[in-house]
C-alpha atoms as a printed R data frame, in Angstrom:
    type eleno elety resid chain resno       x       y      z
1   ATOM     1    CA   MET     A     1   8.824 -19.403 57.194
2   ATOM     2    CA   LEU     A     2   7.236 -22.878 57.589
3   ATOM     3    CA   LYS     A     3   8.190 -25.371 54.928
4   ATOM     4    CA   ILE     A     4   5.205 -27.491 53.819
5   ATOM     5    CA   LYS     A     5   5.490 -30.386 51.344
6   ATOM     6    CA   VAL     A     6   2.364 -31.332 49.411
7   ATOM     7    CA   VAL     A     7   2.653 -34.990 48.462
8   ATOM     8    CA   LEU     A     8   0.796 -35.980 45.287
9   ATOM     9    CA   GLY     A     9  -0.147 -39.432 46.370
10  ATOM    10    CA   THR     A    10  -0.837 -41.322 43.137
11  ATOM    11    CA   THR     A    11   1.266 -42.209 40.097
12  ATOM    12    CA   ARG     A    12  -1.132 -43.828 37.632
13  ATOM    13    CA   GLN     A    13  -1.729 -42.568 34.127
14  ATOM    14    CA   GLY     A    14  -4.694 -40.289 33.751
15  ATOM    15    CA   ARG     A    15  -4.763 -39.476 37.438
16  ATOM    16    CA   PHE     A    16  -6.983 -36.680 38.726
17  ATOM    17    CA   GLY     A    17  -4.739 -35.797 41.699
18  ATOM    18    CA   GLU     A    18  -2.844 -33.061 39.963
19  ATOM    19    CA   GLN     A    19  -5.748 -30.672 40.110
20  ATOM    20    CA   PRO     A    20  -6.408 -30.843 43.857
21  ATOM    21    CA   ALA     A    21  -2.669 -30.911 44.546
22  ATOM    22    CA   LYS     A    22  -1.956 -27.736 42.543
23  ATOM    23    CA   TRP     A    23  -5.036 -26.089 44.082
24  ATOM    24    CA   ILE     A    24  -3.909 -26.768 47.690
25  ATOM    25    CA   VAL     A    25  -0.365 -25.593 46.861
26  ATOM    26    CA   GLU     A    26  -1.759 -22.218 45.837
27  ATOM    27    CA   LYS     A    27  -4.044 -22.073 48.894
28  ATOM    28    CA   ALA     A    28  -1.101 -22.838 51.138
29  ATOM    29    CA   LYS     A    29   1.147 -20.268 49.462
30  ATOM    30    CA   ALA     A    30  -1.565 -17.642 49.968
31  ATOM    31    CA   LYS     A    31  -1.161 -18.308 53.751
32  ATOM    32    CA   GLY     A    32   2.505 -17.298 53.530
33  ATOM    33    CA   LEU     A    33   3.929 -20.823 53.618
34  ATOM    34    CA   ASP     A    34   7.001 -22.033 51.729
35  ATOM    35    CA   VAL     A    35   5.335 -24.838 49.749
36  ATOM    36    CA   GLU     A    36   6.796 -27.513 47.479
37  ATOM    37    CA   LEU     A    37   4.871 -30.093 45.509
38  ATOM    38    CA   LEU     A    38   6.342 -33.589 45.746
39  ATOM    39    CA   ASP     A    39   5.026 -35.735 42.924
40  ATOM    40    CA   LEU     A    40   5.607 -39.445 43.606
41  ATOM    41    CA   ARG     A    41   6.166 -39.851 39.896
42  ATOM    42    CA   ASP     A    42   9.386 -37.887 40.385
43  ATOM    43    CA   TYR     A    43  10.494 -40.377 43.143
44  ATOM    44    CA   PRO     A    44  10.090 -43.866 41.573
45  ATOM    45    CA   LEU     A    45  10.554 -45.802 44.805
46  ATOM    46    CA   PRO     A    46  10.766 -49.580 44.572
47  ATOM    47    CA   PHE     A    47   8.428 -51.439 46.887
48  ATOM    48    CA   PHE     A    48  10.099 -51.398 50.314
49  ATOM    49    CA   ASP     A    49  12.899 -53.942 50.168
50  ATOM    50    CA   GLU     A    50  15.492 -52.569 52.581
51  ATOM    51    CA   PRO     A    51  17.358 -55.102 54.865
52  ATOM    52    CA   VAL     A    52  16.278 -53.142 58.039
53  ATOM    53    CA   SER     A    53  13.284 -51.103 59.130
54  ATOM    54    CA   PRO     A    54  13.632 -47.377 58.468
55  ATOM    55    CA   SER     A    55  13.422 -46.801 62.279
56  ATOM    56    CA   MET     A    56  16.513 -48.985 62.798
57  ATOM    57    CA   LYS     A    57  18.755 -47.809 59.897
58  ATOM    58    CA   LYS     A    58  22.100 -46.285 60.865
59  ATOM    59    CA   GLU     A    59  23.467 -45.400 57.416
60  ATOM    60    CA   PRO     A    60  21.850 -43.376 54.590
61  ATOM    61    CA   TYR     A    61  19.951 -45.261 52.031
62  ATOM    62    CA   ALA     A    62  22.070 -46.622 49.129
63  ATOM    63    CA   ASN     A    63  19.309 -46.202 46.572
64  ATOM    64    CA   PRO     A    64  19.692 -42.614 45.310
65  ATOM    65    CA   VAL     A    65  15.953 -42.166 44.715
66  ATOM    66    CA   VAL     A    66  15.148 -43.244 48.253
67  ATOM    67    CA   ALA     A    67  17.899 -41.042 49.657
68  ATOM    68    CA   GLN     A    68  16.544 -38.072 47.709
69  ATOM    69    CA   TRP     A    69  12.969 -38.766 48.913
70  ATOM    70    CA   THR     A    70  14.094 -39.035 52.560
71  ATOM    71    CA   ALA     A    71  16.029 -35.801 52.282
72  ATOM    72    CA   LYS     A    72  12.964 -33.968 50.925
73  ATOM    73    CA   ILE     A    73  10.877 -35.248 53.867
74  ATOM    74    CA   ALA     A    74  13.556 -34.138 56.322
75  ATOM    75    CA   GLU     A    75  13.310 -30.576 54.991
76  ATOM    76    CA   ALA     A    76   9.689 -30.175 55.890
77  ATOM    77    CA   ASP     A    77   7.919 -28.729 58.888
78  ATOM    78    CA   GLY     A    78   4.626 -30.266 57.822
79  ATOM    79    CA   PHE     A    79   2.792 -32.108 55.031
80  ATOM    80    CA   ILE     A    80  -0.401 -32.178 53.014
81  ATOM    81    CA   PHE     A    81  -1.170 -35.503 51.381
82  ATOM    82    CA   THR     A    82  -3.492 -35.561 48.372
83  ATOM    83    CA   VAL     A    83  -5.303 -38.853 48.669
84  ATOM    84    CA   ALA     A    84  -7.168 -40.959 46.118
85  ATOM    85    CA   GLU     A    85  -9.261 -43.887 47.273
86  ATOM    86    CA   TYR     A    86  -8.568 -47.273 45.656
87  ATOM    87    CA   ASN     A    87 -10.720 -50.116 46.891
88  ATOM    88    CA   HIS     A    88 -11.572 -48.297 50.136
89  ATOM    89    CA   GLY     A    89  -7.972 -47.429 50.886
90  ATOM    90    CA   PRO     A    90  -5.056 -45.166 49.909
91  ATOM    91    CA   ALA     A    91  -2.952 -45.779 46.817
92  ATOM    92    CA   ALA     A    92  -0.104 -48.249 47.355
93  ATOM    93    CA   ALA     A    93   2.437 -45.680 46.042
94  ATOM    94    CA   LEU     A    94   1.586 -43.347 48.925
95  ATOM    95    CA   LYS     A    95   1.689 -46.054 51.585
96  ATOM    96    CA   ASN     A    96   5.088 -47.247 50.211
97  ATOM    97    CA   ALA     A    97   6.469 -43.702 50.288
98  ATOM    98    CA   ILE     A    98   5.380 -43.317 53.934
99  ATOM    99    CA   ASP     A    99   6.952 -46.696 54.865
100 ATOM   100    CA   TYR     A   100  10.372 -45.742 53.425
101 ATOM   101    CA   VAL     A   101  10.870 -42.956 55.996
102 ATOM   102    CA   ALA     A   102  10.926 -42.930 59.767
103 ATOM   103    CA   ASP     A   103  12.724 -40.163 61.793
104 ATOM   104    CA   GLU     A   104  12.171 -37.577 59.049
105 ATOM   105    CA   TRP     A   105   8.389 -37.811 59.536
106 ATOM   106    CA   HIS     A   106   8.511 -37.687 63.312
107 ATOM   107    CA   LYS     A   107   6.988 -34.802 65.255
108 ATOM   108    CA   LYS     A   108   5.475 -33.104 62.214
109 ATOM   109    CA   PRO     A   109   1.813 -32.459 61.292
110 ATOM   110    CA   VAL     A   110   0.005 -33.814 58.231
111 ATOM   111    CA   ALA     A   111  -3.247 -32.710 56.584
112 ATOM   112    CA   PHE     A   112  -5.229 -34.454 53.908
113 ATOM   113    CA   VAL     A   113  -7.004 -33.492 50.681
114 ATOM   114    CA   GLY     A   114  -9.036 -36.494 49.581
115 ATOM   115    CA   TYR     A   115 -10.948 -36.960 46.355
116 ATOM   116    CA   GLY     A   116 -13.205 -39.596 44.874
117 ATOM   117    CA   THR     A   117 -16.652 -41.175 45.230
118 ATOM   118    CA   VAL     A   118 -16.793 -40.398 48.999
119 ATOM   119    CA   GLY     A   119 -14.034 -37.780 48.994
120 ATOM   120    CA   ALA     A   120 -11.514 -40.486 49.925
121 ATOM   121    CA   ALA     A   121 -12.938 -40.449 53.450
122 ATOM   122    CA   ARG     A   122 -12.159 -44.149 53.992
123 ATOM   123    CA   ALA     A   123  -8.590 -43.808 52.640
124 ATOM   124    CA   VAL     A   124  -7.875 -40.841 54.833
125 ATOM   125    CA   ASP     A   125  -9.247 -42.694 57.855
126 ATOM   126    CA   GLN     A   126  -6.832 -45.546 57.067
127 ATOM   127    CA   LEU     A   127  -3.947 -43.124 56.809
128 ATOM   128    CA   ARG     A   128  -4.561 -41.590 60.219
129 ATOM   129    CA   PRO     A   129  -3.293 -44.509 62.368
130 ATOM   130    CA   ILE     A   130  -0.432 -45.050 59.843
131 ATOM   131    CA   VAL     A   131   0.883 -41.522 60.227
132 ATOM   132    CA   THR     A   132   0.256 -41.622 63.958
133 ATOM   133    CA   GLU     A   133   2.560 -44.671 64.152
134 ATOM   134    CA   GLN     A   134   5.122 -42.438 62.346
135 ATOM   135    CA   GLN     A   135   4.823 -40.009 65.268
136 ATOM   136    CA   MET     A   136   3.024 -37.464 63.082
137 ATOM   137    CA   ALA     A   137   0.109 -35.307 64.104
138 ATOM   138    CA   PRO     A   138  -2.842 -35.754 61.725
139 ATOM   139    CA   MET     A   139  -5.141 -32.775 61.351
140 ATOM   140    CA   ARG     A   140  -8.748 -33.333 62.305
141 ATOM   141    CA   THR     A   141 -10.119 -31.231 59.477
142 ATOM   142    CA   ALA     A   142  -9.582 -32.457 55.963
143 ATOM   143    CA   VAL     A   143 -10.786 -31.430 52.545
144 ATOM   144    CA   HIS     A   144 -13.029 -34.152 51.013
145 ATOM   145    CA   MET     A   145 -13.829 -33.656 47.309
146 ATOM   146    CA   VAL     A   146 -16.838 -35.889 46.766
147 ATOM   147    CA   ALA     A   147 -17.405 -36.950 43.134
148 ATOM   148    CA   PRO     A   148 -15.097 -34.225 41.777
149 ATOM   149    CA   TRP     A   149 -15.694 -35.285 38.182
150 ATOM   150    CA   ALA     A   150 -19.143 -33.702 38.543
151 ATOM   151    CA   LEU     A   151 -17.473 -30.391 39.500
152 ATOM   152    CA   LEU     A   152 -15.513 -29.758 36.339
153 ATOM   153    CA   ASP     A   153 -16.059 -26.751 34.113
154 ATOM   154    CA   GLU     A   154 -16.343 -26.928 30.345
155 ATOM   155    CA   LYS     A   155 -12.536 -27.077 30.061
156 ATOM   156    CA   GLY     A   156 -12.214 -29.977 32.510
157 ATOM   157    CA   VAL     A   157 -10.953 -27.759 35.315
158 ATOM   158    CA   LEU     A   158 -12.057 -28.498 38.908
159 ATOM   159    CA   LYS     A   159 -14.361 -25.809 40.380
160 ATOM   160    CA   THR     A   160 -12.931 -25.469 43.877
161 ATOM   161    CA   GLU     A   161 -14.996 -22.656 45.469
162 ATOM   162    CA   SER     A   162 -17.046 -25.133 47.582
163 ATOM   163    CA   PHE     A   163 -13.859 -26.367 49.217
164 ATOM   164    CA   ASP     A   164 -12.374 -23.046 50.191
165 ATOM   165    CA   ALA     A   165 -13.848 -22.956 53.758
166 ATOM   166    CA   SER     A   166 -12.632 -26.441 54.687
167 ATOM   167    CA   ALA     A   167  -9.232 -25.732 53.097
168 ATOM   168    CA   GLU     A   168  -8.914 -22.540 55.223
169 ATOM   169    CA   GLN     A   169  -9.804 -24.376 58.398
170 ATOM   170    CA   MET     A   170  -7.445 -27.255 57.599
171 ATOM   171    CA   LEU     A   171  -4.536 -24.939 56.731
172 ATOM   172    CA   ASP     A   172  -5.114 -22.887 59.927
173 ATOM   173    CA   GLN     A   173  -4.856 -26.127 61.976
174 ATOM   174    CA   LEU     A   174  -1.766 -27.225 59.993
175 ATOM   175    CA   ILE     A   175   0.027 -23.933 60.622
176 ATOM   176    CA   TRP     A   176  -0.747 -23.988 64.361
177 ATOM   177    CA   TRP     A   177   0.578 -27.518 64.710
178 ATOM   178    CA   ALA     A   178   3.577 -26.940 62.441
179 ATOM   179    CA   GLU     A   179   4.635 -23.852 64.482
180 ATOM   180    CA   ALA     A   180   4.142 -25.657 67.806
181 ATOM   181    CA   LEU     A   181   6.013 -28.832 66.717
182 ATOM   182    CA   LYS     A   182   8.793 -26.850 65.069
183 ATOM   183    CA   ALA     A   183   9.365 -24.974 68.339
184 ATOM   184    CA   ALA     A   184   9.382 -28.239 70.237
185 ATOM   185    CA   ARG     A   185  11.833 -29.877 67.802
186 ATOM   186    CA   GLU     A   186  14.114 -26.879 68.023
187 ATOM   187    CA   LYS     A   187  14.145 -27.116 71.801
188 ATOM   188    CA   ASP     A   188  14.826 -30.857 71.353
189 ATOM   189    CA   VAL     A   189  11.812 -31.721 73.491
190 ATOM   190    CA   PRO     A   190  11.787 -35.581 73.533
191 ATOM   191    CA   ALA     A   191   8.747 -37.468 72.460
192 ATOM   192    CA   ILE     A   192   6.976 -39.413 75.167
193 ATOM   193    CA   ALA     A   193   8.540 -42.824 75.342
194 ATOM   194    CA   ALA     A   194   6.418 -45.849 74.577
195 ATOM   195    CA   ALA     A   195   5.294 -47.674 77.705
């Protein structure tokens, strides 16, 4: 069974991200995936301050929170990031969480569920080259929840029906890539070396 981690990419008080994160967790579980929600609030990472780059580290991280975060990333076969858009970019907490890890991200796919004024389209577009540098495979299809505050029912719960089709397509892509890359990692197929 493929292990997928859904990363809730914001930590601020009053955040909206819990609704799309819990929704995509249930959609992914319905596809038969082993899904775990990783809330960045549960991993209070300091801003990156390590003496060496994650790609150069030889020893495990001394900070127990960072070590725990890195271990969780290592467990996964693929990821879904829930993405808010702050000032045309992703939240600093998500970027920092990406920066703390290197090898554990490599050769794994990542999909995006964005929400906000433009469905976090600009933030997702900024994340694509970042995750590519981490040797991840970003999915082409994403879920973009445009102005989700206008889609709440009388109890304040997000109405998600209009996002079901894009979620299905995104999850199908994620599963295909997760299976292919897991098989390659298990065969220890080396990545193409940088020129």
